[in-house]
GUVOVO-111167 format. One line per field, with one value per residue (C-alpha): residue in one letter; x, y, z; residue number from 1. Coordinates in nm, 2 decimals, padded with zeros to 4 digits. Layout:
% GUVOVO-111167
rest = [A / ...]
xx = [X / ...]
yy = [Y / ...]
zz = [Z / ...]
nr = [NUM / ...]
% end
This chain:
% GUVOVO-111167
rest = [M / N / H / I / K / T / C / S / F / F / A / I / L / Y / I / M / L / M / F / F / G / V / F / I / H / S / V / L / K / I / T / P / E / V / G / L / N / I / V / A / L / I / A / T / T / F / V / V / I / K / L / K / Y / I / N / F / F / E / S / K / L / Q / L / L / F / S / I / F / G / G / G / Y / T / I / I / T / A / Y / L / M / A / V / I / F / N / S / F / T / Q / P / T / I / N / E / G / I / V / L / F / V / F / N / T / L / V / I / Y / L / T / I / Q / V / V / I / K / K / T]
xx = [-02.03 / -01.77 / -01.50 / -01.58 / -01.57 / -01.23 / -01.07 / -01.20 / -01.09 / -00.74 / -00.72 / -00.82 / -00.61 / -00.30 / -00.32 / -00.37 / -00.06 / 00.14 / 00.06 / 00.14 / 00.47 / 00.56 / 00.49 / 00.71 / 00.98 / 00.97 / 00.98 / 01.23 / 01.42 / 01.39 / 01.57 / 01.51 / 01.15 / 01.09 / 01.08 / 00.78 / 00.60 / 00.66 / 00.53 / 00.23 / 00.16 / 00.20 / -00.01 / -00.29 / -00.30 / -00.30 / -00.59 / -00.79 / -00.74 / -00.85 / -01.17 / -01.28 / -01.50 / -01.38 / -01.25 / -00.88 / -00.84 / -00.92 / -00.60 / -00.77 / -00.89 / -00.54 / -00.38 / -00.65 / -00.63 / -00.24 / -00.26 / -00.51 / -00.29 / 00.02 / -00.16 / -00.29 / 00.06 / 00.17 / -00.13 / -00.03 / 00.33 / 00.21 / -00.03 / 00.25 / 00.47 / 00.19 / 00.12 / 00.47 / 00.77 / 01.02 / 00.88 / 00.96 / 00.74 / 00.84 / 00.96 / 00.80 / 01.07 / 01.04 / 00.66 / 00.70 / 00.94 / 00.72 / 00.42 / 00.59 / 00.76 / 00.45 / 00.23 / 00.47 / 00.48 / 00.09 / 00.08 / 00.34 / 00.16 / -00.16 / 00.02 / 00.18 / -00.14 / -00.34 / -00.08 / -00.09 / -00.46]
yy = [00.37 / 00.57 / 00.46 / 00.10 / 00.19 / 00.36 / 00.09 / -00.18 / -00.01 / 00.04 / -00.32 / -00.45 / -00.21 / -00.27 / -00.64 / -00.62 / -00.39 / -00.62 / -00.92 / -00.71 / -00.61 / -00.98 / -01.05 / -00.75 / -00.88 / -01.23 / -01.10 / -00.81 / -00.91 / -00.56 / -00.53 / -00.44 / -00.56 / -00.30 / -00.04 / -00.21 / -00.21 / 00.16 / 00.24 / 00.02 / 00.21 / 00.55 / 00.48 / 00.32 / 00.60 / 00.86 / 00.69 / 00.65 / 01.02 / 01.13 / 00.93 / 01.15 / 00.90 / 01.05 / 01.39 / 01.35 / 01.71 / 01.58 / 01.48 / 01.20 / 01.03 / 01.07 / 00.90 / 00.62 / 00.55 / 00.54 / 00.29 / 00.08 / 00.08 / -00.01 / -00.30 / -00.42 / -00.42 / -00.66 / -00.89 / -00.87 / -00.97 / -01.28 / -01.36 / -01.33 / -01.56 / -01.83 / -01.80 / -01.77 / -01.99 / -01.72 / -01.49 / -01.55 / -01.47 / -01.15 / -01.19 / -00.98 / -00.72 / -00.70 / -00.68 / -00.38 / -00.21 / -00.28 / -00.14 / 00.18 / 00.24 / 00.17 / 00.38 / 00.67 / 00.63 / 00.64 / 00.94 / 01.14 / 01.06 / 01.19 / 01.51 / 01.57 / 01.51 / 01.74 / 02.01 / 02.00 / 02.04]
zz = [00.38 / 00.19 / 00.43 / 00.33 / -00.04 / 00.00 / 00.20 / -00.02 / -00.34 / -00.18 / -00.09 / -00.43 / -00.63 / -00.41 / -00.43 / -00.81 / -00.84 / -00.62 / -00.84 / -01.14 / -00.97 / -00.91 / -01.28 / -01.39 / -01.15 / -01.29 / -01.65 / -01.63 / -01.32 / -01.16 / -00.83 / -00.56 / -00.53 / -00.26 / -00.52 / -00.68 / -00.34 / -00.30 / -00.65 / -00.58 / -00.26 / -00.40 / -00.71 / -00.51 / -00.26 / -00.53 / -00.71 / -00.39 / -00.31 / -00.65 / -00.63 / -00.34 / -00.16 / 00.17 / 00.28 / 00.33 / 00.45 / 00.80 / 00.98 / 01.17 / 00.85 / 00.70 / 01.00 / 01.02 / 00.65 / 00.66 / 00.96 / 00.76 / 00.46 / 00.66 / 00.82 / 00.49 / 00.35 / 00.62 / 00.54 / 00.17 / 00.26 / 00.44 / 00.16 / -00.10 / 00.11 / 00.11 / -00.26 / -00.40 / -00.31 / -00.37 / -00.10 / 00.27 / 00.55 / 00.74 / 01.09 / 01.37 / 01.34 / 00.97 / 01.00 / 01.23 / 01.01 / 00.70 / 00.89 / 01.00 / 00.66 / 00.45 / 00.69 / 00.64 / 00.27 / 00.26 / 00.49 / 00.30 / -00.03 / 00.12 / 00.23 / -00.11 / -00.31 / -00.07 / -00.10 / -00.48 / -00.49]
nr = [1 / 2 / 3 / 4 / 5 / 6 / 7 / 8 / 9 / 10 / 11 / 12 / 13 / 14 / 15 / 16 / 17 / 18 / 19 / 20 / 21 / 22 / 23 / 24 / 25 / 26 / 27 / 28 / 29 / 30 / 31 / 32 / 33 / 34 / 35 / 36 / 37 / 38 / 39 / 40 / 41 / 42 / 43 / 44 / 45 / 46 / 47 / 48 / 49 / 50 / 51 / 52 / 53 / 54 / 55 / 56 / 57 / 58 / 59 / 60 / 61 / 62 / 63 / 64 / 65 / 66 / 67 / 68 / 69 / 70 / 71 / 72 / 73 / 74 / 75 / 76 / 77 / 78 / 79 / 80 / 81 / 82 / 83 / 84 / 85 / 86 / 87 / 88 / 89 / 90 / 91 / 92 / 93 / 94 / 95 / 96 / 97 / 98 / 99 / 100 / 101 / 102 / 103 / 104 / 105 / 106 / 107 / 108 / 109 / 110 / 111 / 112 / 113 / 114 / 115 / 116 / 117]
% end
């Protein structure tokens, strides 16, 4: 049950931060937009780890959560392309790169936060 809470909280918080990032971009014209995605990923992962619903000291859970987060970011990218006209749908290659890069960002964030505690 705690895994469901953790993944659900990650999904809700990440999508909220992405919408907030789109709002910030539209108001302040911050470029590149990729930076807002990275900030949203790091902040969301940090908050989820600090809630301590699941034990991130197990390497299997770190990897599974990172893969879940990477997959969810692809879904969010497609969702943003459907909702906003200024977004384009990622191609298959862009989706793979997005998945790998965001999975690594989440995994490295988990590693850094765990090392600090």
